[in-house]
C-alpha positions in Angstrom: 0.7 -5.7 -15.6 2.5 -5.0 -12.6 1.6 -7.1 -9.5 0.6 -4.7 -6.7 4.0 -6.1 -4.4 6.0 -4.5 -7.3 4.3 -0.7 -7.2 6.8 1.7 -6.3 3.4 3.6 -4.4 3.4 -0.1 -2.0 7.5 0.6 -1.7 7.0 4.2 -0.8 3.9 3.0 2.4 6.3 0.0 3.3 9.6 2.3 3.6 7.6 5.0 5.5 5.8 1.9 7.6 9.6 1.1 8.5 10.7 3.5 9.3 7.8 4.9 11.8 8.4 1.1 13.3 12.5 1.9 13.6 11.6 5.6 15.2 9.0 3.8 17.6 10.9 0.8 18.9 14.1 3.5 18.7 12.2 6.0 20.9 10.1 4.3 22.5 11.1 0.1 23.6 14.9 0.3 24.8 17.0 2.0 21.5 17.1 -0.8 19.4 16.1 -0.7 15.9 12.7 -3.0 14.6 14.0 -2.9 10.6 17.0 -1.7 10.4 19.3 -4.6 10.9 22.6 -3.2 9.6 22.3 -0.8 12.7 21.6 -3.6 14.8 24.0 -5.3 13.3 26.7 -2.3 13.9 25.3 -1.9 17.7 26.2 -6.0 18.2 29.7 -5.5 17.0 30.2 -2.3 18.9 28.6 -3.7 22.5 30.8 -7.0 22.0 34.2 -5.2 20.6 33.5 -3.1 24.5 32.9 -6.8 26.2 29.3 -5.7 26.7 28.2 -8.9 26.2 24.3 -8.6 27.2 24.0 -5.4 25.5 25.5 -7.2 22.0 23.2 -10.3 22.8 20.1 -7.3 23.2 20.9 -6.2 19.6 21.9 -9.4 18.6 18.4 -11.1 19.3 16.5 -8.8 16.7 18.6 -10.0 14.0 17.8 -13.4 14.6 13.8 -12.7 14.9 13.9 -10.9 11.6 15.7 -14.0 10.0 13.1 -16.3 11.8 10.3 -14.5 10.1 12.1 -14.5 6.7 12.5 -18.4 7.2 8.7 -18.7 8.6 7.7 -16.6 5.6 9.0 -19.4 2.9 7.7 -22.1 4.9 4.2 -20.5 4.7 4.8 -19.8 0.6 5.7 -23.5 0.5 2.6 -25.4 2.1 0.3 -22.7 0.0 2.0 -23.5 -3.3 1.8 -27.3 -2.4 -1.7 -26.8 -1.4 -2.8 -25.0 -4.4 -1.0 -27.4 -6.7 -3.0 -30.2 -5.4 -6.1 -27.8 -7.0 -7.3 -26.4 -4.0 -7.3 -22.6 -4.6 -6.8 -20.5 -1.0 -5.5 -17.4 -0.5 -2.3 -16.1 -2.2 1.0 -16.7 0.5 1.5 -13.2 0.6 -1.9 -12.1 1.8 -1.8 -14.7 5.1 1.3 -13.4 5.8 0.5 -10.1 5.6 -2.5 -10.9 8.2 -0.3 -12.8 10.0 2.1 -9.6 10.4 -1.4 -7.9 10.7 -1.8 -9.8 13.8 1.9 -10.0 15.4 2.2 -6.3 15.1 -1.5 -5.5 16.8 -0.3 -7.9 19.7 3.0 -5.5 20.3 0.6 -3.0 21.0 -0.3 -4.6 24.3 3.0 -5.8 25.5 4.0 -3.7 28.8 7.4 -1.5 28.6 8.7 -3.9 31.0 9.0 -6.1 27.7 10.6 -4.3 25.2 12.9 -6.9 24.3 9.8 -9.1 23.3 8.2 -6.4 21.8 11.3 -5.5 19.4 11.9 -9.2 18.7 7.7 -9.7 17.6 8.3 -6.2 15.4 11.8 -7.8 14.0 10.1 -11.2 13.1 6.9 -10.0 11.7 
C-alpha cells in the first residue's frame, strides 16, 4: 500500500498549491517566485549579467531560503528518527514539518506589503 505522501492526488494538490503560491508571490509580492526556484535562478543570472547586483540578490535570496528549508526538514527528520529509535513514539517527522510549514505560511498573511522580500523568503523556506 502506498504512503499518502506518494499518491497522485497529493502530488496534484501540491502542484496546484505551489502554482498558486508562485502566482501570488509574483503578482502581489514583488515579482519573485516563491516555489519556482529555476525562475529565480534564471532571473538572478539575468540581473547579475546586467550588473544589477541588488536585483540579483533579491532573486538569489529565495533560493537560499528554499535550500535552508530543505536543510531544516532534514534536521527535523534526523531528530525525530533519533527520538523514535529510543522507543519514544511521537508524530512522524513529515507531520511535524507540515505543521511548521503551515505556521510559516500563515505568518506571511500578516506581513505588510512593505516587506515583500521577507514574505517571499518565508514562503520559499516553507
